[in-house]
N, C-alpha and C positions, 0 to 999 in steps of 0.2 A: 504492500500499500504506500502511496507517495506520502511522505512525511512533510513536517514543515520546511525543510530544506531540500528536499530531493524525493529520490526512489529508494526504497528498501529493498533489498535482495533475498528472495525466498530461501528456503533451507536447500533446495536444489542447486542454486548458484545462479540462476538465470534471473535477470531483472524481469519484474512483473511489468505488465502493461498498465498504462494510466487507469483503466476502468476495471482491473482485477482487484479481488480483495484476499489481502493475506489475513488468514485466521489467528496468526499470532499477534497482529497488529503492530504498530511501531513501537517497541520497548525503549528505544532511544529517548523517547520523550519521559518516560518514566525515571530512567536514569537520570536524565536531567533535573528532574525535579527534586529527586532525592540528593542530588549532587548539590542544588542550589541550597536546599534546606540544611545540609551539612554545613556548607561554606557560611552561611547567614549566622548559625549558631556559634561557629567558631570566631569568626568576625566581631560577632556582638559581645561575646564573653571575653576574648582575648584583646579586643582593642577598643571597642566603643564604650563598655561599661566602666573600665578603669579611667579613661579620658573624660568620663562625665561625673566622676565621683560616686560611681555606683557601689563601690565597696565600703562608702563611709556610711555609717549608721545615721538614721534620722535623729536619734536621740543625742548624738555628738554634735550634728549640724544645728538642732534646734535647742541647745542646752539653755540659752538665755531666755527662751520662750516658756520652758519648764520652771524656771525659777518663780515665775510670776503665777503660777497654777494657786488655786486655793488651798492652804495648807490642810483643810480636813481631808483633802484627797492624797497627801503626800503620804501620810501614814498607812502601812501595811498592817492589815488585819488577816492574816492568813487562818483559815479554819485548821489547816495543819501546815507547817512549814516544810516546803518541799524543795529540794537543792537540785535543780535541772541543769546548772550550767548558765553560761552567759546567755545564750539564746534558747534554752530549753522549753522555756514556757511558750515561746512563739512558734516553735516547731511543733510542739504538740497540738496546739489550736490550729496550726496551718494543715497538719496532716488530717486531723480529724474534720475540721469544717470543709476542706477542700475536696476530700473524699466524698463526704455528705453531698456536696454539690452534684458530683456526678451521679449520684443515686436520686436525689430530690428532683432534679431536672428531667428525668424519666418521666415523672407524673405530670409535671408542669408542661412540658412540651408533647410528652405522649397522650395525654389526655386529650389535646386538639387533634392530633393524627388519629387517634382511635374513634373520635367523632367523624371524621370524615371518611373513614373506613365503614362506620355504621350507615352513614347516609347514603355512600355509594351502594352499598349492598341492598339498601332499600330501594333506590332508583333504579339500579341496572340488573340486579339479581344475578350478580357474576359471582361464581365460587371463590375466585382469588380474593376478593373482597372480604367475604367471610372467612375463608382460611387464614389470611394475615390478620385479621382483627381478633379473631379468637386467640391465636397464638400472642399478639402484643397484649391484650387483656389479661392473659394467664402470666405472661412475663411481668407485667407491672404488680400483679397481686402477689408474686412470690417475691419481689424484690422491693416491696413495700416495707417490709420489716427491716431490711438493710438500711435503707435511707432513715428509718426512724431511729434505729440503734445508733448511727452515727451522730444524729441530732442531739440523742439523750446523752451520748458520751460528750459532745461539744458543750452542752448545758453543764454537766458535772465538772469540766474542766474549768469553765468559766467560773463557776461558783468556788472552787477550790483554789484556783490560780490567782483570780482576780476578784476578790470577795467584795471589795468597795465598789467596784464599777457593777457587779452583779447585784448588790445590795440596792443602789441606786438605779440603775437601770431598769430592773423587775419592778421596782416602785413607781417609776415614771410610766412604764409601758405594760402596767398590770392588764388594763382592759383591751389593748390589742392582743397580747398574748393569751388572754381568756378565750376571745374570738378565734384565735388561731387554733387553739385546743379543740374548741367546738367544732371548728371546720375540719379539723383532723378527724373527727369521729364521721362526720357526715361524708367526707371524701372515702373513708373506709367502706362505709355503706354503700355507696354509689358504684365504686369499682369492684366489690365483691359481688354486688347483685348483679353488676352487668355481665360479669363473667358466668357465674352460676345460671343466668337465665338466658344465655346465649341460644336461640334457636328455639325456647321454649314459650316464648311471649311474642306478642303482636309487634310489627316494626314500629309503631308509633312510640309504643311504651319503652322499646329498645333505645330509641333516640333519646328519649326522655332521660334515661339513665345516663346515656353518654353526655347528654348536655350537663345533665347534673354533677357528673363528675368533673367535667371541665371548668364549670363554673366555682365549685367548691374548692378546686386546687388554685384557681385564679385568686380568689379572694382569700385564701389561706396564705398565698404568697404575699399578696397586698399586706396582710397584717404583718408579716414578718418584715417587709420593707419598710414599715413604718420605724421600725427598730433599726434596722440595717442603715437606712437612708439617713435617720435622725444622729446616728453616730458621727456622720461625716458633715451633715448640714444642720445641726440642731435649730429648731424653731426659736430656742431662746437662747441668750448668752450666759445665763445663770440658772441654777437651779435654786428656786426660792421655796423655802420651807414655812408652812404655816402650823397649824394645830397639828400634833403626832397623829399618825394614823394613815391608812391607804391614800386618802385624798387630802394631802397637806396642801397641795397647791390649788389655785383657782382653776375651774375647769377650761377657761381660756388659754390659761398656761399650758395645760395638757394637751388641748387640740393644736397648739402651735408646735408641741414636740412632734406630736403624731403626724401632721399633715404637713411636713416640712417642705422645703423649696426643691428637693430632688426626689421626692417620693414618686410621682407619676413617670417623669423621664426613665427612672430606674425600673419601675415596674414593666413598661412596655419593652424597654431594651431586654431584660430579663426573659420575657414572654418570647420574644423573637430569637434570641439566643437558644433557649430551651428547644424550641421547635425546630431550628437548624441542627442542633446537636442531636436531638433523637431521629431526625431524618438520615442523617449522615451514619449514626449507629445502626440502624435498619440496614442500611447498604453494607456496612462492614460485615454483620452478621450474615446478610443474604449472601454475600460473597464467599464467606467460609462454608455456609451451607452448600452453596453451587459447587464447589471444589470438592467437598465430601460425598456428594452424590452423584452416581452413575446413570440413573433411568432418566430418560428422556422428560418425562412429565415434571419431575423433580426440578431438572436443569432449567426448563422453560419457566416454571413457577418462580425460583429463586433468582433467576434473571430480571424478570419482572419485578419482584419484590425490591431488588436492589435499586431498579431504575425508579420505582415508586418512592423509595426512601432518598433517593438523590434528589429528585424533584422537591420533596419537602424539605430537605437540607437548603436547596438554593433558594427557595421562597423566603426562609428564616434569614439566610444570608445576605440577600440584598436588601433586605430592611435593616439588618443591624448597623451598617455605618451611619445611615441617617438618623436613626434613633440614638447612636452612639454620640453624634455631633450635638444632638439635642441635650442629652445626659451631660457631656463635657461643658457645654457654654452655660448650664444651669448651675454646674459646680464654679465655673469661672464668674459667674454673677454673684454667687452667694457665699463662696469660701474660695477666694482668689489664692490666698498662701497654699492651701491643697493642690488647687489646679496647677499652681507654679511648681509645686513639688512633684508632679507626674508627667508635666509637658515640658518645662524648661528647667527642670532641677534633677537631682541625683535618681529619681525614680523614672526618670524618661526612658530609660532602657526598657523597662516593663511594657510600657504602652508601645515601644518600638516593635517589641517582639510580638506583641498581639496583633498589630496592624501587619507585620512581615508574615506571618502565620495565615492571616485572613487571605492576604493577596496570594499566597501560595495554594492557598485552598481554592480559591476561585479559578487560577490557573489548572489546578488539578482536576476541578469539575469540567472545565473547557476541553482538556484532554480526554477527559471521560466521554464525552458527547461526540467529539471527533471520532473516536475509536469505536463507542458503542453503536452508532448511527452511519458507520461507514458503509457496510454492507447493503444497508437500506438505501442510502443515497445513491449508490452505485447502480442498484437495482432499477431505482425511479430516473435514473439520469440527472439527478438535481446536484448539478456541480457548483451551481451557484451557493447552495447552503453548504457543501463541503468547503468552498474556498472561504467561505464568510466564516465557519466555525473555526478554520485555521487561522483566519486574520484575527478573529477574537483571542486565540491563545497567545498570539504575538502581541497584540495590544495589551491584554491583561498583564503579561510579564513585564512589558515596560511599564506600566502602571504600579505594578507591585514594586518595581525597582525604584520609582519616586517615592513611594511611599516608605521603604526601609532607609530613606537617606537621614542620618542623624542631623539635627539643626545646627549642632555645634559641637566641638570636641575641645578638651583642654581646661576645662574648669568645672566647678560643682554646679554653677548655675549658668544659663545660656549667656547672662548678660554680665558675667564677671569679668575684670579686666584681664587681658591676654588670651581670652578664648578664641578660637577661630571659628566663624560663622560659615556654615555652609550654605552657600546661595540655593542649592537644590533641595535643601530641607526645609524650605519657607513653607507654612501652612497653605499659602496661595496655591503653589503647585499641588499639595497634598490633597488639597478640597476637590481639585479638578481630577485627580487620580481616582478618587474615591467615588465621584460621580460616574466617571468612566467605567468603573467596575460594576457599580449598581446597574448601569444601562446594559453592560455586556450580559450580566446574569439575567435581567428581565428580558432582554430580547431571546436569549437562549430558552428561557421557560416558554416564552410566547410561540416560538417556531416548534418546539416539542409538542405543546399541547394543542396548536390549532393548525400546524401545516402537516405534522407527521403522526398525528393521532390515530388516523384511520389505517395506517400503515405499519404501525409498529408490532402488532399482534402476530405477523407472520415471521418475525425475526428474533422472538424469544427463545433463547437457548443457545444462538450464535453470539457468544460472548467471547470476544478476543482476550487474550492474556494480558496485553497492555490496559484494556478497559478494567479488567479484573483488578489489576493492581491499582490503577487510579481510584477505584471505589473504595479500596482498604484503605489506601493514603488518605482519602477524603475522610473517612471514619476516624482515624487517629488524630488527625489535625481539628476537626470538628471537636472532639472531645478535649483535647488540650486547650484549644482556645477558650472553652466554657471555665476551665479552672484558671487560667490567667486571668480572665475577666475579674472574677471574683478577687483574686490577689491584688490586682491593681487598684480597685477600689478600697481594700483594706489598708494596702502601704500608702494610699494618698493621705490618710489622717495619721499616719504614724509622725511623732511618737505619742499621741493622743488614744484613748479610749473612746470618750465624747470629745470632738475638736476643740481646742482651747479651753476646755472644763475640766475633765477628768483624764490626768496623764496616765502614762503606763506605770504601774507600781515600780518603785524602786530607782526612778530617775534613769541616770545612765548606766545603772548596773546591768540593766536588760537591753542589749541594743535593738533597735527595731528598725525596718521589718526583718525578718529572716535573711541572712546573707545570700547573695546569688548563688553560690554553689549549693548550699543546703536546701534552698528552695528547688533548685532543678532535682535533687534527688528525691526530695518530697513529692515533685511532680511526677516523676518516674515511678516512684514505689505505687502513688496513688492510683495512676493510669493502669499500671500493671495489673494491681489487685483488682481494680474495678472490671478491667477487660477479661481477666479470668472467671470471675463471677458472672459477667453478662454471657460468655460463652458457653459455660456449663449450664446455665439456666436457658439459654436458648435452646440447648439440645434436648432438654426436658420439654418445653412448651412449643416447639415448633412443629407444624403440620406438613408431612410430606405427601403430596398427592399421590394416588395410586394410578390415575388415569389423566391424559390430557383434557383440559377443559375446551369444551367446544365455544368458539367466539362466533 
């Protein structure tokens, strides 16, 4: 198959004609993606992070700010004195909460994907929708306890390691957390009932259960986000105490804490990220099942399931940059110092890494569609779409290269004396690159759904090696991006627990955030653990068809 730069050579040695299809695909594209990822990580860690002050802790940089904290929050009141070393507290919290994100977002994103399958099954009565819907419902039911376990462990660590923060935080957010707990139970009811009644009740009632599951997890996340967003942009500058008891502050003060300036941008961005993550996770697991099965019906089914997941991943992916810009500028408007910390300060490498992986993910998805639709486009004679997809891959790669440009090198802050400003790292160019990537993703979705929809069914099962590998890489990158997003938000407020109100206990004794090498290790362990659990659970919950579906 012709690649981006020319023509590949099949195993026999003879060059293929322009209109022929190589079942292996152009694996050079995959090698290029992996090489780009490796080079990016090496350059980031070995060059960019040290030259931007990324190895210096925020507690050292913001030492003067910490001196101005309210004395009542400087005292440590541990339930039990636990010696975990210089960064042990942060490592424990980071591992538990970042791993929790991987399991919790299964429900936040999976609920909406599952709702789409229930509606599609009701509307079109195709077996594939029911098969995948049943598998995903049981998948979420089984893994529900895993997310809850990590959440409970996170709460335990917060109470044990940050008792002052836990006491004050749980006091202020009592009502949102109570609502979250109630919705947690409602969510359990809907997801379990949805699974156990599959195929046993009428379609309208099944849709009702799916809608209930999606809405309950949405509002449960909203209740949690009042707390999470309030830690970064609290609606009040101080904690004012009245009479002792649960409601010591006036209600107006509580409402300002709960419905703080970054609540809604964070909420919508998390939903889009969760949908994208779950879609790409479906694709990853589908590709493993595709390779694990040898019978044609299963091959066709898992090929389709992978493409279905990729489409959902891309839908969430194209929404993330725009919602992310909204979220970042809300931080800029209401907590400028935190914005500076992650955009023009020593934590900027985290944002750069997230944007870099997101760009590479869009390139990977473009390669997937190039390879996955190659045979179909050859058969249809749609050379225009083939050339358009290839152009998209090149343009996406260029846009990604612009996005990973560091804005400066040689100083802790971008505007420190002696720093070297990189003109290609200006936000103006990055905004253009983001819009280009969003446009590419949107056009790919439109072409696949509107132009090729009626022709795709004949090609299921004819999955090239390159397309299979691209879907696997997309699943890994999509999951990695999700936990980086959470880490960026948390490190933006370091060294504060509640920004400019409650500092990290111990002052400079505990450097924050987690040092780069340690957080890389935490990411890899968390991802490895989660993927192992996902795969074994998928082996139990997946449905393998015994016959080909009639289309």
